[in-house]
N, C-alpha and C positions, 0 to 999 in steps of 0.2 A: 129277337131282342127288341125292346122298345127304344124309341128315340126319347132322350131325356134332356130337359133343360134344368140346370141347377142355378137358382138365383141366389147369389151371395158367395163370395170367395173368402169368408172367414174360416175358422177351424171346422165348423160344421159342414159348410158347403164343399170345402176342399176335401175333407175326409170322405164325404158321400161320393164325390166324383172319383176319388181314388178307389174306393171299394167297388163302385160300379164298373170301373175300367178293369180292375182285377178279376171281376166276374165275367169278363168278356163282352161287356156292353160297349160297342164301338161308336155309337152315335150319342155322345154326351157333350153338351156345351155348358160351360160355366160362364155366367154373365154377372158382372159386378159394376156398381157405379164408380168404384175407385180401383184399387189394385189388391191383390191377395193379401189378407191380413191387415189392411190399413184401417178397418173399422174398429169395433170394440175388441176384436181379438188382440190387437196390438196394445190395448190398455188393460188386458187381463192380468191379475196377480198370479195366475197360472199355477196355483197349488195342484198337486197330484196326491190325493189321499183317498182312503176307502171308508172313512167313518161316516156312514149315513144311517138313518133310522128306518129306511124303507128298502126291503130286500132287492127289488129290481135295480135300485140305484147302486147298491153295493156290488151286484153282479156286473153292471156296466163299468164300475170303477175298477174292480179286480181285473177284468179283461183289458181295460185301457192301460192300467199300470204295466201289465205284461207287454203290451204293445209298445209303450214308451221305452221300456227297458230294452226291447229288441229293435229299436228304431233303425239302426244301420242295416240290419238284416231285412227288416220289413219294408222300409222305404228307400233304402239305398243312399242315405244321407248321413252326415256325421251325427254323433249322439246329441240329443237335445234335452235329455232328462238329467237332472242333478239330484242325487239322493242325499237327504239330510235327516230323515226321520220326521215324525209328526206326532203331536200331543193334542188330545181333545180334553179340555177342562170344562166341567159342567157345575152348576150350583150344588152345594152339599146335599140338598134334598132330592137331587136327581141322580145320585150315584148308583142306585139300584137300576134305574133305567139304562144308565151307561153300561152296566154289567150285562143286562139283557141284550143290548144292542151289540156289544162285542161278541157275545155268544153267537148271535145271528151272523155277524160278519165272518167269524171263524168258520161257520158252516158253509158260507159262500166261498171260502177259499182265501179270505184275507189273512195276512200275517199280522195279527193284532192281539193285544193283551191288555188286561187291566193292571195298572200299577198303583202303588200307594204314594202318599206325599213324600215319604222317604226315598222311594225309588226315583221319583221325579227330581228330588234334590240331588241325587247322585248323577242324573243326566245333566241337570242344569243347576250347579251349585250357587249361582248368583240370583236365582229366582226367589220370590216370596211365595211360600206354599202353605201358609197357616190355615187358609180356608179350603184346602183341597182334601176331600175325603177319598176320592179315587179319580184316576184319569185313565184315558185310553192312549195306548202307545203303538205306533206302527213304525218299525225300524226301517222299512223299505220305501216309505213315502218320500216325496220331494217336490220338485217344481220344474217348470220348463219355461218356454217363451212362446206366446201365442202367435206373434207375427212369423216366427221361424217355422213353427208347426204348420200353419196355414200354407206358407210358401213351399215347404217341402212336400206336403201332401199334393198340392196342385202341380208342382214341377214333375213329380213322379207320375201323376195322372196324365199330364200332357205327353210324357214319354210313351205312355200306353195308348195314346190316340185321342185324348180328350181335347176338345176345342176350347179356347178361352177368349172371352170378349171383355177386357178391362175397360174402364172409362165409359161404360154403356149403361146408364141408369134405366131401369125398367119402370115404365110409366103405368102400366096396367097389365092385368091378365087378360088373355083372349079366350073366349068361349065359342062354342058352336051354336049358341042360342038355345041349347037344350039342357044347360047345366053341366056341360063337360068342358073342362079347360083344354084348350088346344095350343097354347103357347103364350108368348108375352109380347107386349108392344114396347119398343124402346125408341129413343130419340133417333136411332139410325134405321128404323124399320121394324117390321114384325118378324118374329122367329116362331116357328111352329114345331111341335113335338107331341108325342103320345102322352107324356107325363111331365109335369112341372114340380120340382122340389123347391119349396120356399124355405131357405135357410137364411132368413133376413132379420132375425132378432128383433130389435126395437123398431125396425122399419116394416114389420109384418102387417100391422093393421091397415095402413093405407092401401096396400096391395090387395088384401082380402076385400076391402070395401068396393073395389072395382068389379067384383062379382057378387056383390050383395051379401057378403059374409062378414062376420066379426068374431074375434076371440078376446077374452078378458086379459089383455096384456097391458101392463103399465110400465112406463119408463121411470126408473129410480136412479137418482144422481149419487155418485160415490166419489170420495176423495181418498187418495192414498199418498203416504209420505215415505220417502226413502231417507233413512237416518244413518249417519256415519258412526261406525263403531268407535268406542273410546280407546284410550291408551292401554287399558287392561285387557283388550281383546274383544271378541264378539259378545254382544249382549245376549245372544241366543244362537245356539248351533242347530236347533231343531225348529221346524215350523209348528205353529200352534193356532188353534181356534179356542178362545178363552171367554166363556160366558161370564166369568167374574169381572172382567174389565170391558166386555162387549167389544173386543178387538180381535183381530187375527194378525199374525206376523210370520215372517220367514226370512232366512238368510238371503242376501242378494249378492251376486258376484262382485268382487272388488272390496270385500270387507265392510259391507253395509247390511242394513236390515230394512225390509219392506214392511210397512205397517198400514193396516186398513181398518175400517169400521164395519159394524154389522149392518147398519141400515142407513138410509139417506132420504132426502126429500123426494116427493113425487109430483107435487102440485106445480104445474107450469113448466115441466121439464121437456125440452125439445132436443131430440138426439142430433139435430143438425145445427143447433145453436146453444151451446152450454159452455160454462167457464172451462178454460183449458188448463188452469192452475188452481190448486186448492186455496181457500182463504186461510191466511196465517192463523187467525184466532181459532179456527176449527182444528187445524193441525196441532196447535199447542194444547188444546183441550184433549184431543185424542191421545197425544203422547203422555199427558198427565195420567190418563186412565191406564194406559198400558204400563206405565212405570210402577203402578201398584203391584204388578206381577213381576216386572223386570226393572228393578230400581235403577240399573245402569242407564236406562233410556232417558232418565231425567237430565243426564249430562251429555246426551248425544246431540250432535249438530244435525240440522236438516239440510240434506244435499239437493233434493229436488222433490217435486210433487207430480202426481199423475191424477187425472180425473177420467171418469167413464160413466157409462149408463148401463144398468142392468135391465133386461127385459123380464119383468116380474109377472108371475102367474098368481092366482089367488091362493094356491097351496104351496107356492115356492118350488114347484116341480115343473119339468119341461112338458111341452105339448108335442107329441110325436105321432104322426100318422095322418090319415085322410080326415077330411071335414065332411060331416053329414050333408048330403044334398049336392056335393060338388065332386064329380068324377074327374080323374086325371090330375089330381093335386095331392101332394103330401106336404105337410107343414112340420117344421122343426123350429120351435120358438119357445119363449117363456122359460128360459133356462135359469133365471133367477140367480145368476152368479156362479152356477156350477158347471157351465158348459165345457170349459177347457179340459177339465180333468177326466171327462167321459167322452170326449170327441172321437177317439178312435172306435170305440164300441158303438156309439150312436151312428156314426157314418156307416158302419157295417149293418146296423139294424135298419137304417133307412134304405140301403141298397137291397136288403132282403125283402122289405115291404114292396119296393118298386118292382121286384122280379117275382113276387109271390112265393118266395122261398120260406122254408121253416125258419123260425126265429132262433138264433143262437142264444139270445137273452130275450125273453118275452117282454115286449114293451107295450102291450095292450093297455095296461093300467094308466099309461101316459096319454091315452087318447085325447085329442083336443076337444072332443065333445063331452068330456066327463063333467064339466061344470054346468053345461046346459041340462045335462041329465041328472044333476044332483049327486055326482059321485066324486067329489074331491078326494084326493089322497089323504088318508089319516093314518099315520104309522102307529103300530100298537104301543110303542114305547117312545113316543116323540117328546122332545124337550120343549120347554116353554119358549125358547128362542130358535126352534128348529126351522 
């Protein structure tokens, strides 16, 4: 069994360590500049849904949903998943694409269906659905908590023998001088291993630069608002990604609703120095758009805001696997906002790559080298805002 260092104790790094330990790898060390789940995982909106337009994404999401549903049995911790159902609304001209994607999702094992505007109104009588031709519905979808998931994965991994080095920033990767990574350099000294897994999200590029490598990862700033439900009850009982308003939202524990935007600025975004609260005018504008779908939101009070950074790839899909010309290294980055919902299956996939085992879900299409090789992912039925 190889000696493995996992850099990053967010949901991806912690999941990878857990799966390596479950497979009997006893020399695994997780190193993090902070503590488990304190980075972008703690800022995740943590949706769990299976509506994707690329088959390997769907398979990762289907397997991950089952894992979240079985959390106490699989991880030995209290339930972390809350089921609320999920709706995907696309522009009227893309309804046929949605139908094709739902067919593909069903073939992958997703419990999903196409519903009409009337069906949607039965689910959510307070919504405005005049522009809806068809929507996708997943009754078993829901949400979780990024910080708790990372902490639970790592806690169980440590019970299985994984070592943990919090508060230990990694300064650089170490090589043998011949293109093979041999460990990491930290402020507390060097750590060596047969394999390093970089699960470092928006902090990946500086570490790759220490071995003369680069990947096209950009930092994108996002703002999220938590809104208070009105006197008439919840504005929405289901989670939703809505192209019509360019927003997503889901229920929040305590009778609230979490609301986010599709895109954010990238220029000048520093993952170590960004605003910790959303700008009021941005939240007001976002609520105004969402209220076109859910009119009750116009009367909702804003209880708090959350900000975070996405690690964006050019095709908005993750980069998973080795990097050409660098042995002893596996990268997991560029998740583009989808990381939480697939973290159980991705951690398993990375552990399989580390051990040379057959892939439960083939993730070769997510190779970090695909952009340099001119092979970005292009789904057959992608949406304009996919």
